[in-house]
C-alpha atoms as a printed R data frame, in Angstrom:
    type eleno elety resid chain resno      x      y       z
1   ATOM     1    CA   GLN     A     1 37.561 36.827 118.187
2   ATOM     2    CA   VAL     A     2 41.138 35.731 117.637
3   ATOM     3    CA   GLN     A     3 41.610 32.621 115.540
4   ATOM     4    CA   LEU     A     4 44.700 30.691 114.508
5   ATOM     5    CA   VAL     A     5 44.620 28.716 111.280
6   ATOM     6    CA   GLU     A     6 47.423 26.296 110.469
7   ATOM     7    CA   SER     A     7 48.186 25.015 106.988
8   ATOM     8    CA   GLY     A     8 50.929 23.277 105.052
9   ATOM     9    CA   GLY     A     9 50.593 19.795 106.468
10  ATOM    10    CA   ASP     A    10 50.987 17.038 103.921
11  ATOM    11    CA   LEU     A    11 52.414 13.621 103.201
12  ATOM    12    CA   ALA     A    12 56.190 13.743 102.858
13  ATOM    13    CA   GLN     A    13 58.962 11.218 102.464
14  ATOM    14    CA   ALA     A    14 61.633 10.754 105.074
15  ATOM    15    CA   GLY     A    15 64.395 13.262 104.421
16  ATOM    16    CA   GLY     A    16 61.986 15.675 102.805
17  ATOM    17    CA   SER     A    17 60.787 19.113 103.837
18  ATOM    18    CA   LEU     A    18 57.541 20.872 104.631
19  ATOM    19    CA   ARG     A    19 56.699 24.417 105.657
20  ATOM    20    CA   LEU     A    20 53.828 24.999 108.023
21  ATOM    21    CA   SER     A    21 52.073 28.328 108.370
22  ATOM    22    CA   CYS     A    22 49.872 29.704 111.114
23  ATOM    23    CA   VAL     A    23 47.843 32.825 110.432
24  ATOM    24    CA   ALA     A    24 46.313 34.804 113.260
25  ATOM    25    CA   SER     A    25 43.089 36.613 112.469
26  ATOM    26    CA   GLY     A    26 41.078 38.954 114.638
27  ATOM    27    CA   MET     A    27 44.147 40.675 116.081
28  ATOM    28    CA   THR     A    28 46.068 43.709 114.917
29  ATOM    29    CA   ASN     A    29 49.605 43.517 113.563
30  ATOM    30    CA   THR     A    30 50.703 45.372 116.682
31  ATOM    31    CA   ALA     A    31 49.115 42.823 119.002
32  ATOM    32    CA   PHE     A    32 50.571 39.953 117.005
33  ATOM    33    CA   SER     A    33 54.023 41.500 116.994
34  ATOM    34    CA   VAL     A    34 54.188 41.427 120.799
35  ATOM    35    CA   ALA     A    35 52.810 37.919 121.149
36  ATOM    36    CA   ALA     A    36 55.047 34.956 121.804
37  ATOM    37    CA   MET     A    37 54.117 32.047 119.548
38  ATOM    38    CA   ALA     A    38 54.777 28.332 119.690
39  ATOM    39    CA   TRP     A    39 54.300 25.132 117.751
40  ATOM    40    CA   TYR     A    40 53.237 21.898 119.406
41  ATOM    41    CA   ARG     A    41 52.504 18.493 117.965
42  ATOM    42    CA   GLN     A    42 50.492 15.457 118.906
43  ATOM    43    CA   ALA     A    43 50.965 12.006 117.461
44  ATOM    44    CA   PRO     A    44 48.234  9.376 117.756
45  ATOM    45    CA   SER     A    45 48.038  7.971 121.278
46  ATOM    46    CA   ASN     A    46 50.618 10.510 122.482
47  ATOM    47    CA   GLN     A    47 50.380 13.632 124.559
48  ATOM    48    CA   ARG     A    48 50.746 17.002 122.914
49  ATOM    49    CA   GLU     A    49 54.392 18.073 123.034
50  ATOM    50    CA   TRP     A    50 56.158 21.365 122.598
51  ATOM    51    CA   VAL     A    51 58.201 21.723 119.405
52  ATOM    52    CA   ALA     A    52 59.458 25.293 119.126
53  ATOM    53    CA   GLN     A    53 58.720 28.829 120.187
54  ATOM    54    CA   ILE     A    54 59.556 32.362 119.153
55  ATOM    55    CA   SER     A    55 59.408 35.482 121.290
56  ATOM    56    CA   PHE     A    56 58.222 38.872 120.142
57  ATOM    57    CA   LYS     A    57 61.913 39.790 119.792
58  ATOM    58    CA   GLY     A    58 62.529 36.810 117.553
59  ATOM    59    CA   THR     A    59 64.348 34.689 120.106
60  ATOM    60    CA   THR     A    60 63.820 31.035 119.279
61  ATOM    61    CA   ASN     A    61 63.939 27.809 121.248
62  ATOM    62    CA   TYR     A    62 63.561 24.223 120.069
63  ATOM    63    CA   ALA     A    63 62.883 20.820 121.494
64  ATOM    64    CA   ASP     A    64 65.963 18.631 121.297
65  ATOM    65    CA   PHE     A    65 64.273 16.215 118.896
66  ATOM    66    CA   VAL     A    66 63.902 18.930 116.201
67  ATOM    67    CA   LYS     A    67 66.961 21.052 116.883
68  ATOM    68    CA   GLY     A    68 68.990 21.524 113.730
69  ATOM    69    CA   ARG     A    69 66.141 20.330 111.508
70  ATOM    70    CA   PHE     A    70 63.222 22.714 112.172
71  ATOM    71    CA   THR     A    71 63.183 26.508 112.068
72  ATOM    72    CA   ILE     A    72 60.493 28.731 113.520
73  ATOM    73    CA   SER     A    73 60.062 32.244 112.161
74  ATOM    74    CA   ARG     A    74 57.462 34.975 112.036
75  ATOM    75    CA   ASP     A    75 56.228 37.700 109.719
76  ATOM    76    CA   ASN     A    76 54.485 40.284 111.846
77  ATOM    77    CA   ALA     A    77 53.209 42.197 108.830
78  ATOM    78    CA   LYS     A    78 51.264 39.086 107.843
79  ATOM    79    CA   ASN     A    79 50.289 37.951 111.353
80  ATOM    80    CA   THR     A    80 51.941 34.655 110.481
81  ATOM    81    CA   VAL     A    81 54.317 32.244 112.157
82  ATOM    82    CA   TYR     A    82 56.073 29.523 110.198
83  ATOM    83    CA   LEU     A    83 57.687 26.198 110.916
84  ATOM    84    CA   GLN     A    84 60.192 25.071 108.311
85  ATOM    85    CA   MET     A    85 60.742 21.355 108.731
86  ATOM    86    CA   ASN     A    86 63.734 19.757 107.015
87  ATOM    87    CA   ASN     A    87 65.140 16.250 107.084
88  ATOM    88    CA   LEU     A    88 61.790 14.886 108.170
89  ATOM    89    CA   LYS     A    89 61.630 11.571 109.992
90  ATOM    90    CA   PRO     A    90 58.731  9.121 110.326
91  ATOM    91    CA   GLU     A    91 58.590  9.994 114.030
92  ATOM    92    CA   ASP     A    92 57.701 13.572 113.058
93  ATOM    93    CA   THR     A    93 54.297 12.278 111.975
94  ATOM    94    CA   ALA     A    94 51.745 14.189 114.033
95  ATOM    95    CA   LYS     A    95 49.160 16.911 113.999
96  ATOM    96    CA   TYR     A    96 50.912 20.252 114.418
97  ATOM    97    CA   TYR     A    97 49.308 23.099 116.324
98  ATOM    98    CA   CYS     A    98 50.270 26.697 116.836
99  ATOM    99    CA   THR     A    99 49.436 28.683 119.924
100 ATOM   100    CA   ILE     A   100 49.821 32.100 121.488
101 ATOM   101    CA   PHE     A   101 51.416 31.821 124.904
102 ATOM   102    CA   SER     A   102 51.761 35.406 126.045
103 ATOM   103    CA   GLY     A   103 49.575 38.447 126.414
104 ATOM   104    CA   VAL     A   104 45.841 38.817 126.392
105 ATOM   105    CA   TYR     A   105 45.359 36.110 123.757
106 ATOM   106    CA   SER     A   106 47.432 33.543 125.588
107 ATOM   107    CA   GLY     A   107 45.941 30.076 125.364
108 ATOM   108    CA   THR     A   108 44.528 30.472 121.882
109 ATOM   109    CA   TRP     A   109 45.072 27.352 119.769
110 ATOM   110    CA   GLY     A   110 44.543 26.519 116.135
111 ATOM   111    CA   GLN     A   111 42.807 23.418 114.845
112 ATOM   112    CA   GLY     A   112 46.029 21.819 113.682
113 ATOM   113    CA   THR     A   113 47.480 20.583 110.422
114 ATOM   114    CA   LEU     A   114 48.452 16.972 109.780
115 ATOM   115    CA   VAL     A   115 51.979 15.978 108.835
116 ATOM   116    CA   THR     A   116 52.625 12.408 107.744
117 ATOM   117    CA   VAL     A   117 56.151 11.228 107.018
118 ATOM   118    CA   SER     A   118 56.649  7.948 105.199
119 ATOM   119    CA   SER     A   119 59.803  5.887 105.469
C-alpha cells in the first residue's frame, strides 16, 4: 500500500524558512519517478488549496501567493518531494499535504504537517 508521510512542519517567525519533506513508501523508485506530485495546504476554516506541483520531468508550477518564495523539488532516488518555504508570512499558517496526482497512485494523500508562522 502506498503511503505519503510529510514532515518538517514547525513554528517559524515571519520572514523565516522551513523545508517540508514528503516520503512515498510502498512504491518503487521507478513508479515514483514517473508520478506527478503536488503540495496543498489547508488553514483552519478554509478549503484545501493548491500550492505547487512538479511533473515527472521536473517542470514546476506555483500558486501566485507563493511564487518567488516557495520551491518544490524532488529526489527520485529517495522517493521524496520537498517544499522549501522562504520569507514565510503569517498567512502561510496551515497544514501542508502532499499528494500524487498522476498514474495508478493518483489521489493518494499524506496526513499533513503543520506550519505555524508567527508575526
